[in-house]
N, CA, C and O atoms as a Maestro MAE file, in Angstrom:
{
 s_m_m2io_version
 :::
 2.0.0
}

f_m_ct {
 s_m_title
 :::
 protein
 m_atom[176] {
  # First column is atom index #
  i_m_mmod_type
  r_m_x_coord
  r_m_y_coord
  r_m_z_coord
  i_m_residue_number
  s_m_chain_name
  s_m_pdb_residue_name
  s_m_pdb_atom_name
  i_m_atomic_number
  :::
  1 25 150.074 108.650 143.638 1 A "MET " " N  " 7
  2 3 150.646 107.778 144.662 1 A "MET " " CA " 6
  3 2 151.650 106.819 144.035 1 A "MET " " C  " 6
  4 15 152.736 106.605 144.574 1 A "MET " " O  " 8
  5 25 151.281 106.246 142.899 2 A "PHE " " N  " 7
  6 3 152.184 105.314 142.224 2 A "PHE " " CA " 6
  7 2 153.431 106.041 141.720 2 A "PHE " " C  " 6
  8 15 154.544 105.525 141.822 2 A "PHE " " O  " 8
  9 25 153.233 107.238 141.178 3 A "ASP " " N  " 7
  10 3 154.368 108.041 140.718 3 A "ASP " " CA " 6
  11 2 155.287 108.382 141.883 3 A "ASP " " C  " 6
  12 15 156.511 108.370 141.749 3 A "ASP " " O  " 8
  13 25 154.687 108.683 143.019 4 A "ASP " " N  " 7
  14 3 155.463 109.022 144.210 4 A "ASP " " CA " 6
  15 2 156.338 107.841 144.613 4 A "ASP " " C  " 6
  16 15 157.487 108.018 145.018 4 A "ASP " " O  " 8
  17 25 155.786 106.643 144.500 5 A "PHE " " N  " 7
  18 3 156.538 105.431 144.839 5 A "PHE " " CA " 6
  19 2 157.734 105.268 143.903 5 A "PHE " " C  " 6
  20 15 158.835 104.942 144.346 5 A "PHE " " O  " 8
  21 25 157.513 105.495 142.616 6 A "ILE " " N  " 7
  22 3 158.593 105.370 141.627 6 A "ILE " " CA " 6
  23 2 159.693 106.395 141.913 6 A "ILE " " C  " 6
  24 15 160.881 106.075 141.861 6 A "ILE " " O  " 8
  25 25 159.289 107.614 142.211 7 A "VAL " " N  " 7
  26 3 160.263 108.670 142.500 7 A "VAL " " CA " 6
  27 2 161.099 108.298 143.716 7 A "VAL " " C  " 6
  28 15 162.318 108.470 143.708 7 A "VAL " " O  " 8
  29 25 160.458 107.792 144.753 8 A "LYS " " N  " 7
  30 3 161.191 107.393 145.960 8 A "LYS " " CA " 6
  31 2 162.133 106.238 145.658 8 A "LYS " " C  " 6
  32 15 163.253 106.193 146.165 8 A "LYS " " O  " 8
  33 25 161.675 105.304 144.829 9 A "LYS " " N  " 7
  34 3 162.495 104.150 144.470 9 A "LYS " " CA " 6
  35 2 163.727 104.615 143.688 9 A "LYS " " C  " 6
  36 15 164.846 104.196 143.983 9 A "LYS " " O  " 8
  37 25 163.521 105.468 142.708 10 A "LEU " " N  " 7
  38 3 164.635 105.984 141.913 10 A "LEU " " CA " 6
  39 2 165.597 106.773 142.785 10 A "LEU " " C  " 6
  40 15 166.814 106.684 142.620 10 A "LEU " " O  " 8
  41 25 165.044 107.547 143.713 11 A "TYR " " N  " 7
  42 3 165.883 108.357 144.588 11 A "TYR " " CA " 6
  43 2 166.756 107.471 145.471 11 A "TYR " " C  " 6
  44 15 167.938 107.755 145.664 11 A "TYR " " O  " 8
  45 25 166.176 106.397 146.007 12 A "SER " " N  " 7
  46 3 166.948 105.500 146.870 12 A "SER " " CA " 6
  47 2 168.026 104.781 146.071 12 A "SER " " C  " 6
  48 15 169.137 104.585 146.565 12 A "SER " " O  " 8
  49 25 167.708 104.385 144.839 13 A "ILE " " N  " 7
  50 3 168.703 103.735 143.972 13 A "ILE " " CA " 6
  51 2 169.829 104.716 143.666 13 A "ILE " " C  " 6
  52 15 171.003 104.346 143.677 13 A "ILE " " O  " 8
  53 25 169.470 105.961 143.393 14 A "ASP " " N  " 7
  54 3 170.458 106.996 143.094 14 A "ASP " " CA " 6
  55 2 171.390 107.199 144.283 14 A "ASP " " C  " 6
  56 15 172.599 107.356 144.112 14 A "ASP " " O  " 8
  57 25 170.826 107.195 145.484 15 A "CYS " " N  " 7
  58 3 171.633 107.364 146.696 15 A "CYS " " CA " 6
  59 2 172.603 106.201 146.864 15 A "CYS " " C  " 6
  60 15 173.766 106.396 147.219 15 A "CYS " " O  " 8
  61 25 172.117 104.991 146.606 16 A "ILE " " N  " 7
  62 3 172.964 103.798 146.746 16 A "ILE " " CA " 6
  63 2 174.111 103.845 145.742 16 A "ILE " " C  " 6
  64 15 175.259 103.574 146.096 16 A "ILE " " O  " 8
  65 25 173.807 104.184 144.504 17 A "VAL " " N  " 7
  66 3 174.828 104.250 143.458 17 A "VAL " " CA " 6
  67 2 175.859 105.326 143.791 17 A "VAL " " C  " 6
  68 15 177.062 105.104 143.654 17 A "VAL " " O  " 8
  69 25 175.384 106.488 144.226 18 A "THR " " N  " 7
  70 3 176.289 107.586 144.578 18 A "THR " " CA " 6
  71 2 177.210 107.182 145.718 18 A "THR " " C  " 6
  72 15 178.408 107.461 145.691 18 A "THR " " O  " 8
  73 25 176.635 106.520 146.727 19 A "THR " " N  " 7
  74 3 177.429 106.068 147.868 19 A "THR " " CA " 6
  75 2 178.455 105.035 147.425 19 A "THR " " C  " 6
  76 15 179.601 105.062 147.875 19 A "THR " " O  " 8
  77 25 178.047 104.124 146.542 20 A "HIS " " N  " 7
  78 3 178.936 103.071 146.057 20 A "HIS " " CA " 6
  79 2 180.120 103.670 145.299 20 A "HIS " " C  " 6
  80 15 181.265 103.263 145.496 20 A "HIS " " O  " 8
  81 25 179.833 104.636 144.437 21 A "ILE " " N  " 7
  82 3 180.898 105.292 143.670 21 A "ILE " " CA " 6
  83 2 181.833 106.039 144.615 21 A "ILE " " C  " 6
  84 15 183.052 106.023 144.440 21 A "ILE " " O  " 8
  85 25 181.250 106.694 145.615 22 A "HIS " " N  " 7
  86 3 182.050 107.444 146.586 22 A "HIS " " CA " 6
  87 2 182.974 106.501 147.354 22 A "HIS " " C  " 6
  88 15 184.142 106.816 147.581 22 A "HIS " " O  " 8
  89 25 182.447 105.345 147.751 23 A "LEU " " N  " 7
  90 3 183.257 104.366 148.481 23 A "LEU " " CA " 6
  91 2 184.360 103.815 147.589 23 A "LEU " " C  " 6
  92 15 185.483 103.610 148.049 23 A "LEU " " O  " 8
  93 25 184.051 103.574 146.310 24 A "GLN " " N  " 7
  94 3 185.069 103.085 145.373 24 A "GLN " " CA " 6
  95 2 186.189 104.104 145.223 24 A "GLN " " C  " 6
  96 15 187.365 103.742 145.203 24 A "GLN " " O  " 8
  97 25 185.822 105.379 145.117 25 A "ASN " " N  " 7
  98 3 186.827 106.434 144.992 25 A "ASN " " CA " 6
  99 2 187.696 106.498 146.236 25 A "ASN " " C  " 6
  100 15 188.911 106.670 146.141 25 A "ASN " " O  " 8
  101 25 187.074 106.361 147.411 26 A "LEU " " N  " 7
  102 3 187.829 106.369 148.659 26 A "LEU " " CA " 6
  103 2 188.798 105.202 148.697 26 A "LEU " " C  " 6
  104 15 189.966 105.362 149.048 26 A "LEU " " O  " 8
  105 25 188.303 104.024 148.331 27 A "PHE " " N  " 7
  106 3 189.140 102.826 148.364 27 A "PHE " " CA " 6
  107 2 190.281 102.934 147.357 27 A "PHE " " C  " 6
  108 15 191.417 102.560 147.649 27 A "PHE " " O  " 8
  109 25 189.967 103.450 146.168 28 A "PHE " " N  " 7
  110 3 190.978 103.564 145.122 28 A "PHE " " CA " 6
  111 2 192.084 104.531 145.535 28 A "PHE " " C  " 6
  112 15 193.268 104.230 145.384 28 A "PHE " " O  " 8
  113 25 191.695 105.688 146.053 29 A "SER " " N  " 7
  114 3 192.701 106.671 146.462 29 A "SER " " CA " 6
  115 2 193.509 106.139 147.634 29 A "SER " " C  " 6
  116 15 194.702 106.421 147.742 29 A "SER " " O  " 8
  117 25 192.869 105.368 148.520 30 A "ASP " " N  " 7
  118 3 193.567 104.799 149.670 30 A "ASP " " CA " 6
  119 2 194.570 103.744 149.213 30 A "ASP " " C  " 6
  120 15 195.704 103.720 149.689 30 A "ASP " " O  " 8
  121 25 194.155 102.866 148.285 31 A "SER " " N  " 7
  122 3 195.062 101.819 147.807 31 A "SER " " CA " 6
  123 2 196.190 102.427 146.982 31 A "SER " " C  " 6
  124 15 197.316 101.928 147.005 31 A "SER " " O  " 8
  125 25 195.894 103.504 146.251 32 A "GLN " " N  " 7
  126 3 196.917 104.187 145.470 32 A "GLN " " CA " 6
  127 2 197.952 104.809 146.411 32 A "GLN " " C  " 6
  128 15 199.154 104.760 146.152 32 A "GLN " " O  " 8
  129 25 197.466 105.388 147.494 33 A "TYR " " N  " 7
  130 3 198.356 105.988 148.499 33 A "TYR " " CA " 6
  131 2 199.246 104.914 149.122 33 A "TYR " " C  " 6
  132 15 200.441 105.132 149.319 33 A "TYR " " O  " 8
  133 25 198.663 103.757 149.430 34 A "GLN " " N  " 7
  134 3 199.430 102.666 150.030 34 A "GLN " " CA " 6
  135 2 200.496 102.151 149.068 34 A "GLN " " C  " 6
  136 15 201.627 101.896 149.482 34 A "GLN " " O  " 8
  137 25 200.153 101.996 147.793 35 A "SER " " N  " 7
  138 3 201.129 101.496 146.826 35 A "SER " " CA " 6
  139 2 202.249 102.513 146.622 35 A "SER " " C  " 6
  140 15 203.400 102.126 146.424 35 A "SER " " O  " 8
  141 25 201.931 103.796 146.666 36 A "ASN " " N  " 7
  142 3 202.967 104.828 146.565 36 A "ASN " " CA " 6
  143 2 203.903 104.756 147.758 36 A "ASN " " C  " 6
  144 15 205.113 104.918 147.607 36 A "ASN " " O  " 8
  145 25 203.357 104.513 148.943 37 A "SER " " N  " 7
  146 3 204.176 104.396 150.148 37 A "SER " " CA " 6
  147 2 205.103 103.199 150.036 37 A "SER " " C  " 6
  148 15 206.271 103.277 150.417 37 A "SER " " O  " 8
  149 25 204.588 102.093 149.515 38 A "VAL " " N  " 7
  150 3 205.395 100.878 149.355 38 A "VAL " " CA " 6
  151 2 206.523 101.134 148.364 38 A "VAL " " C  " 6
  152 15 207.660 100.722 148.593 38 A "VAL " " O  " 8
  153 25 206.211 101.812 147.269 39 A "LEU " " N  " 7
  154 3 207.238 102.114 146.268 39 A "LEU " " CA " 6
  155 2 208.318 103.014 146.859 39 A "LEU " " C  " 6
  156 15 209.502 102.821 146.585 39 A "LEU " " O  " 8
  157 25 207.925 103.980 147.655 40 A "GLN " " N  " 7
  158 3 208.899 104.879 148.281 40 A "GLN " " CA " 6
  159 2 209.788 104.107 149.252 40 A "GLN " " C  " 6
  160 15 210.991 104.359 149.330 40 A "GLN " " O  " 8
  161 25 209.199 103.169 149.990 41 A "GLU " " N  " 7
  162 3 209.984 102.381 150.940 41 A "GLU " " CA " 6
  163 2 210.968 101.480 150.200 41 A "GLU " " C  " 6
  164 15 212.095 101.282 150.654 41 A "GLU " " O  " 8
  165 25 210.544 100.936 149.065 42 A "MET " " N  " 7
  166 3 211.430 100.078 148.278 42 A "MET " " CA " 6
  167 2 212.559 100.901 147.666 42 A "MET " " C  " 6
  168 15 213.677 100.410 147.514 42 A "MET " " O  " 8
  169 25 212.263 102.165 147.313 43 A "GLY " " N  " 7
  170 3 213.258 103.016 146.682 43 A "GLY " " CA " 6
  171 2 214.373 103.411 147.631 43 A "GLY " " C  " 6
  172 15 215.518 103.591 147.216 43 A "GLY " " O  " 8
  173 25 214.036 103.545 148.908 44 A "THR " " N  " 7
  174 3 215.060 103.994 149.864 44 A "THR " " CA " 6
  175 2 215.859 102.822 150.394 44 A "THR " " C  " 6
  176 15 216.764 103.009 151.208 44 A "THR " " O  " 8
  :::
 }
 m_bond[175] {
  # First column is bond index #
  i_m_from
  i_m_to
  i_m_order
  :::
  1 1 2 1
  2 2 3 1
  3 3 4 2
  4 3 5 1
  5 5 6 1
  6 6 7 1
  7 7 8 2
  8 7 9 1
  9 9 10 1
  10 10 11 1
  11 11 12 2
  12 11 13 1
  13 13 14 1
  14 14 15 1
  15 15 16 2
  16 15 17 1
  17 17 18 1
  18 18 19 1
  19 19 20 2
  20 19 21 1
  21 21 22 1
  22 22 23 1
  23 23 24 2
  24 23 25 1
  25 25 26 1
  26 26 27 1
  27 27 28 2
  28 27 29 1
  29 29 30 1
  30 30 31 1
  31 31 32 2
  32 31 33 1
  33 33 34 1
  34 34 35 1
  35 35 36 2
  36 35 37 1
  37 37 38 1
  38 38 39 1
  39 39 40 2
  40 39 41 1
  41 41 42 1
  42 42 43 1
  43 43 44 2
  44 43 45 1
  45 45 46 1
  46 46 47 1
  47 47 48 2
  48 47 49 1
  49 49 50 1
  50 50 51 1
  51 51 52 2
  52 51 53 1
  53 53 54 1
  54 54 55 1
  55 55 56 2
  56 55 57 1
  57 57 58 1
  58 58 59 1
  59 59 60 2
  60 59 61 1
  61 61 62 1
  62 62 63 1
  63 63 64 2
  64 63 65 1
  65 65 66 1
  66 66 67 1
  67 67 68 2
  68 67 69 1
  69 69 70 1
  70 70 71 1
  71 71 72 2
  72 71 73 1
  73 73 74 1
  74 74 75 1
  75 75 76 2
  76 75 77 1
  77 77 78 1
  78 78 79 1
  79 79 80 2
  80 79 81 1
  81 81 82 1
  82 82 83 1
  83 83 84 2
  84 83 85 1
  85 85 86 1
  86 86 87 1
  87 87 88 2
  88 87 89 1
  89 89 90 1
  90 90 91 1
  91 91 92 2
  92 91 93 1
  93 93 94 1
  94 94 95 1
  95 95 96 2
  96 95 97 1
  97 97 98 1
  98 98 99 1
  99 99 100 2
  100 99 101 1
  101 101 102 1
  102 102 103 1
  103 103 104 2
  104 103 105 1
  105 105 106 1
  106 106 107 1
  107 107 108 2
  108 107 109 1
  109 109 110 1
  110 110 111 1
  111 111 112 2
  112 111 113 1
  113 113 114 1
  114 114 115 1
  115 115 116 2
  116 115 117 1
  117 117 118 1
  118 118 119 1
  119 119 120 2
  120 119 121 1
  121 121 122 1
  122 122 123 1
  123 123 124 2
  124 123 125 1
  125 125 126 1
  126 126 127 1
  127 127 128 2
  128 127 129 1
  129 129 130 1
  130 130 131 1
  131 131 132 2
  132 131 133 1
  133 133 134 1
  134 134 135 1
  135 135 136 2
  136 135 137 1
  137 137 138 1
  138 138 139 1
  139 139 140 2
  140 139 141 1
  141 141 142 1
  142 142 143 1
  143 143 144 2
  144 143 145 1
  145 145 146 1
  146 146 147 1
  147 147 148 2
  148 147 149 1
  149 149 150 1
  150 150 151 1
  151 151 152 2
  152 151 153 1
  153 153 154 1
  154 154 155 1
  155 155 156 2
  156 155 157 1
  157 157 158 1
  158 158 159 1
  159 159 160 2
  160 159 161 1
  161 161 162 1
  162 162 163 1
  163 163 164 2
  164 163 165 1
  165 165 166 1
  166 166 167 1
  167 167 168 2
  168 167 169 1
  169 169 170 1
  170 170 171 1
  171 171 172 2
  172 171 173 1
  173 173 174 1
  174 174 175 1
  175 175 176 2
  :::
 }
}
């Protein structure tokens, strides 16, 4: 029972970390896309 609790705890932490990294990647690619758009607008 105690081991089961630890496994569930680790699993939930793993899910949170994975989601956080995924959100960071989304935000980074989105901000990179926006900065590229700004650079293109400045170039023209």
